[in-house]
N, C-alpha and C positions, 0 to 999 in steps of 0.2 A: 414153867416155874417162874415166879415173879422175881425181878431184880430188886436187890436191896436198895432202899431209898435212904440216902444219907441226909444229915441235917443240911449240908450245903446244897444238895439237890432240892430239898424242900424250899430253901431260900431262893434258889435259882428259879424254881417254878413260880414262886410268889412274885419275884421281880419280873419274870417273863409275862405273867398274867397281867400285872399292873401296866407294863409297857404296851402290851397288846391292847388293853382297854384304852390307854391314852391315845394310841394311834387311831383306834376306831372312833374316838370322840372328835378327832380333828378331821376325819375323812367324811366325805359327803355320802359314801355308800358303806355298806357293811363289809366286814372282812370276808375274803373269799372262802368258799368251801374247799375241803381237801380234794374232792373229786368234782370235776367240771364236765357237764354233758358235752358230747362231741359237737352239738349244735352251736356252741359258742366259740369253737375253734375255727372260725372262718369257714365253717361248713366242712371241715376236714376231720374225719374220724381218727381215733388213736392208731389205727393200723397204717395210715398213709405216711408217706415220706415227708419229713419236715423240710420245707424250703427256707433256706437261711440266707440272709444278706449280711455282708461284712462291711462295717462302717469304720474307716480308718485302716489304711493298708500299708503301714510302715513295718518297722523291725519286728515288733511283738506279734503283729498279725501274720506276717509271712513265715516267721520262724516258729510260732507257737499256736496261735488261735486257728488259722486256716487248716494246718495239718491236724490239729486236735479235733476238728469237726469232720473234715472230708474223709477221714478213714472209716467213718461209720456209715453203714448201708442205710441206716434209718434217716440220714440227712443228705441234702443236696445243696451245695452252695450255688445259688442262682443269681446273685448280684453282689457287686463290690462298689464301694463309694469312697472317694477321697477328694480333698480340696486341691491336691496337687495332681494335675492331669497326667503327668509322667508316671507317677506312682499308680494312678488308677489304671492306665493302660498296661503297666507291668503286672499288676494284680490280676487283671483279666487274663493276660497271657499265662500267668502262673497257674491259675485255676483251670483254664481251658486245657492246658497241656497235661495237667494231672488227670483230668477225666478222659482226655484223649488217650493217654497211655493206659489208663485203666480199662477202657472199652476197646482199645485196639483200632480205633478209627478216628478221623478228624472230629473235633468237638468245638463248638462255638456257642455254648448255651448260657454264657454269663453276661448279664446286663450291667453296664457301667453307669454310675451316677456321680456327678460332681456336687450334688446337693442332697444331703441325707433326708431332707423332708420329702423329696420326691420318691426316694426309696421307701420311706415309711408309708406313703400313700398307695403303694403297690399291694393290693389285697391278696395277691398270690404268695406273698412272703409271710411266713408264719412267725419267724424268729430272727433276731439280729445279734451279731457279735459286735460289741463296741470296743474298738482298740485305738481310740484317739488319745491325744494328750490329756492330762488330768483335768484341765480347766473346762473341757467339754463333756466330761463323764456324766454328771448329774443331769444337765440340760437334755442331752440326747436320750439318756435313760428314761427320764420323765416323759418326753414326747413319744418315745417308742412304746411304752406301756399304754399310754393314752391312745395310741394308734392301734392297739390290740395285739402288739407283738410281745412274745416272750423274749427275755433279754439275758445274754451273757455279757457282763460288763467287766472290763479290766479294772484291777485295783489301781489306786484307792477309789473308794466309792464316790468321793466328792472333793472339791477344792476347799470347801468350808463346811462347818458343822450345820449351818442353816440349810445349805443345799442338800446335805445328806438327809436331814429330817424330811425335807420336801420330797426327795426321791423315795424314801421308805413309805411315806404316806401315799404317794402315787401308786406304788406297786400294790400296796394293800387295798387301796381304793378300787383299782382296776381288776384285781384278781389274776394278774399275769405271773408266770413263773420267772424268777430272777435268780441268777447265780453270779456272785462276784468271783473274779479270777484269783482267789486265794487258794491256789492249787496245792499248797502244802497240806491242806486238810485231806486231800486224796492221796497223800503219800503215807505208806504204812507206818514208818517210824514216828511220825508226828501224832498220828492217832494213838498208837500204842503208848507213847510217852504220856499223852494226856490221860489215857486209861490208868496207867500205873500211878500217876499222881492222884487222880480222882479216887483211886482205891487204896490210898494211904501207904503206898510202898516206900515213900520217903518220910513217913510219919506225918506230923502236922506241918503243912507247907508254911514256910516263913518268908522266903525271899526268892524272887524270880529275877535272873540276870539275862538281859536281852542284848546280844552283840550285833551291831549293825555296821556295814561298811560306811565309809565317808566319801565325799566328793571333792576333788581338787578344784581350786579356783582357776580362773583364766585371765587372759589379757583383755584389754579394751579391743573392741572389734569395729571396723570401719562400716559406715553406711554403704549399702550395696543396692543396686537396682533390683526390684522384685522380679523374680523369674516369671516369664509370661505364662508358664504352666501352673502357677500357684495363685490361688485366691487368698492373698495374704490378709486382707481385712477380715474375711470370714474365719480364717485360721486363728487370728487373735481373739475372735469371739467376744465374750463379755469383758475381757481384760482391757486395760488402757492401750491406746495407740502407742506404738513404739517403732522406731525406724527398723527397716529390714536389714538383717545381716544373717548370713547363712548359719552361723553357730548359735543364733537365737532360736532357730527352727529345727530343720533336719537336713542331712546331707543331700545335695542335689545329684550326687553320684554315689550309689551304694546305699547300704542300710546299716551303717554303724550306729552306735549309740547316739541319739540326737541331743543337741545342745539344750533344748527346752527343759530337759530334766534338771538342769542346773540353774534355772531361772525361777526365782520366787513368784514371778508374775503368773506362772503356769502350774506351780506345785510347791510343796514344802521341802523337797529334797529327800534324802534317804530316810528321814523319820517317817514319811508316808510311803516312800518307794519300796523299801524292804520292811519298814516297820509295820505296814499293813499285813504282811505275811506273819512276821514273828509275834507281834502283839496279839493278832487274831488267834494264833495257835496257843499262846500263853493264856489268853482268856478261856480258851476251850478247856485247858487243864485246870485252870483256877476256878471253873464254874462261874465265870463272870461275863458270859457272852452277851447278856442283856443289860449290863450295867456299865460301870466304868470307875476310874479312880475318883477319890474324893479330894485329894490334894496332890499337886505336882510342883516340883522345884528343880532347878538345875542351871547349867551354863552351856554355852556354845560359842565356838569361834565362827565369825562371819567375815567374809572377804571385805576389805575396805576399798577395793578398786576392782575394775574389770567387769566384763559382761555377766559372768556367772556369779550369782550372789546367794546361793543356798548355803545352809550351814556346813561347816567342816567338822572338826572334832567336837564332840559334845558328851555330856553326861547329865541325865535327868533321873529323878527319883519320884515315883508315885506311891501313894498309899491308898489301899482299898478299905472298904468299910469293915471287913473282917480282920484287918490288921496286917494282911500280906503286903509286902513291899515289892515293887518292881523297879529295878534299876536298869536303865537303857544307856548304852555307851558304845562309842566307836573303839574303845580300848579293850573290849571283851572279844573273845572268839565269835565269829559269825554263827549264831545259833541261839538256843534258849537253854538255860540251866535252871532247874527247879531244885531248890535247897530246902530240906525240911529237917525235922528233929531226928530222923533216922537215916539220913543220907541224902544223896543228890543224884539227879539224872540230867544228862546233857544230850540235846537232840539238835541235829542240823541236817542240811541237804547232803552232807558229805562232799563228794566231788561232782555232784550233779549240778548242771547249769541249765537254765531255760533257753537262753539264746547265746550265741557264740560270743557276743560282746558284753556279757554280764560283767560288771566291774568288781568281781570278787575273786581274790586269789584262792587257789585251791587249798583246802585245809591240809595241814601236814598229816593229820590223821584222817584217813578216808572213811573211817567208821562213822556212820550217821547216828548211832545211838550208843551211849556209854553211861556208866554209873559208878558211884563210889564203891559198890559191891556188885560184882557180876551177877549175883543171885537175884538182884532187883530186876534186871532185864531178862532173866530166864524164867521168872515166875509166871505162872499161868493165871489169867483172869478167869475166875470161877463163874459158873453159870448164874449164881445169885448175886454176883458183883455188878458194878456199873459197866455197861458196854456202850460205847459211843457209836454214832452214825458211821457206817463204813461205806466208803466210795473207793472204787478201784481206779477210776479215771475221772478227772474233774469235768472235762467237756462231755464225756460219756454220761456222767451222772446228770448233767443238765439236760441233755437230749432225752434221757429216759424219763426225767421228771416232766419235760414238755409233753410227753405222751401220757403219762399216768396222772399228771396234775398233783403229784405228791411234792412236798417241799424238798429242794436240793440240800446239799451238805453245807453250802455257804449262802444262806438266804439274805434278803436285803437288810433286815434289822440287825442281824449279826454283823454284816458288812458295815453298816452305818456306825455301830458301836465301836468296832475296832478302829475304823478310820477316825472317829471322834477322839478316841484316846490318843492316837498319834498327833492329832491337831492340838490337843490340850498340851501335850509335851512341847510342841512347837511354839505355842503361845507363851508358855513358861520360859522357853529359851529367849524369845523376843523381848519379853518384859523384864527378864533378869531378876525375877523374884518368884516367890511361892504364890500359887493360885489355888483357890478352893472351889471345887466343882460339885454341883448337885446333879447326879445322874438321872434322877426322875424329872426334874424341871428342865434339865439340859441348859443350865445357866450357871455362871460363876456367882458365888455368894458375895453380895455387897461389893462388886468390883465392876464399875462402869467401864473402865478402860479395857478390861479383859472381855467384857460382853460385847464391846464394839468390834471385837475381832472374831466374833462368831459368824460374821458375814463380810462380804466385800461389796463395794459399790460396783454395779454392773453397767457396762457400756451399751447404750441403745444401738440397734434393736435386739442385741443378743442377751436378753434377760431370761432368767429361769422362772 
C-alpha cells in the first residue's frame, strides 16, 4: 500500500531534487548509484568483514565509537590513529584487549598510526571512523572518501559552511558511504516524535523550541611545554598557531571532557556540539532536511576573558520558508518541543548519556517523550501515513550500508544542512543582528560581512 504524500513531502522532494542537482553540477563525476558492484569495494565482496580504522582516539572514540563498531561481527577494527602517541598506544591496548577477551587468547592485530594519511593509504582498510576535534572533521572526511574509504564522521560535519559543502560534494563525487554521528536519529523516541509531527498529530506545526546546554567560561591558562608525545602543530591543523596549554587541547591523564570544545578556534560551542543533534532531529520532523532557515536573529553571552571563549547563555530565533519558527536557547529544557495548532510534543534523550562526562544534568523527568495530550503519543502511525527511515543502531546502520551500498539514516547532505543551520545561528550571535539566508545558493542575502564568515582562513599546509 502506498504511503500518503503530503504537500510538505512534495516540497521536500522538490528541494532534495534541486539540491542533488546542484551537487552534481559542482562535482566532476556523476552521483553514485544505489548499488555498487563488489569490484569497486577494494576487491572485497559484500559478504566479507569490513576492516575499520579509527582516526582520533580520545573520549568519544573510546567511550562511544570503538565500542559501537567492535560489537558487530561484520566489522574488525584493524587500525587506530592519533597525534598523541600516548593516546595511540592506549587505543591499541584497548582494542587488542577487547579482541583478546573475545577470542580467549592473546591478540595483537591492531596497527597504530600517528599520521592519518598513512592509514588512508592502507588498501586493506575499507572504512574509517573519524572522532577527531571538530576542526579536522571535513578535511579528513574529504581525504578519506577520496582514498576510497567509507566514513563514519563524528558531528558536527564541519567547522564552516564552506567546508561542509566541500565535504558533501566529495562524498557524492566519490560514491562512498557516509554517516554522520547524529545518533539521535537511531533512537526510537526521536524517530517517533518526527513521525507524529509529520503526520499532523500536533496540527499545523507553528514553533519548534530547541533546548541546549551551555558551557562555562574559564580562567587564563599559562603557556606550557608541548608534551613529547603530542604533535601539537598537526593537532592545530588549519587553525592559527597558539601557545600550548593543556586545557586548550585534551587531558594528558585520563579522558575527561577536553578543553578544545570550549575554544572557538576549534568549534562553535554547544550550538554545534548539541545543536547538531537537536536541530538535525528538528529538521527531520519539520521536513526540512535538505534546506534551512531563511532568517536568524538572537543574542549570546561570550566570555570577556579567559582561555575558553565559546558562547554561554544564548537565545536565537530562526524562520523557515513555510513560516515555522525555531527558537534555540539555553533557557529551555534540553530537548525539542514541537508546538502546533492542536498540541505539543517534547522529546529528549531522557537520562541517557553518550559518555560519562556529558555536560548535561539529568532531566527531572526521565521520560524521553511527552505530549500535551497522552493520546498524541499513544496514537498509531497508520500504514498509509508517513513512515520515516528506521535504524535500530547508528553504527550498525552504517556498517550495514557499507555492505549493501544503500544510504544510511544520516547521510552527508543532511549532515551538512543541519550543521549549516547551527553555524548560521552562531553567525547571528556573533554579528548581534538578523541575517537572511538563501538555502539554495547557500549565501547570505546582500550581506558581505556575514558571507565572509562562511569560511575561515586556513593555515598552510593544513588546507581543505
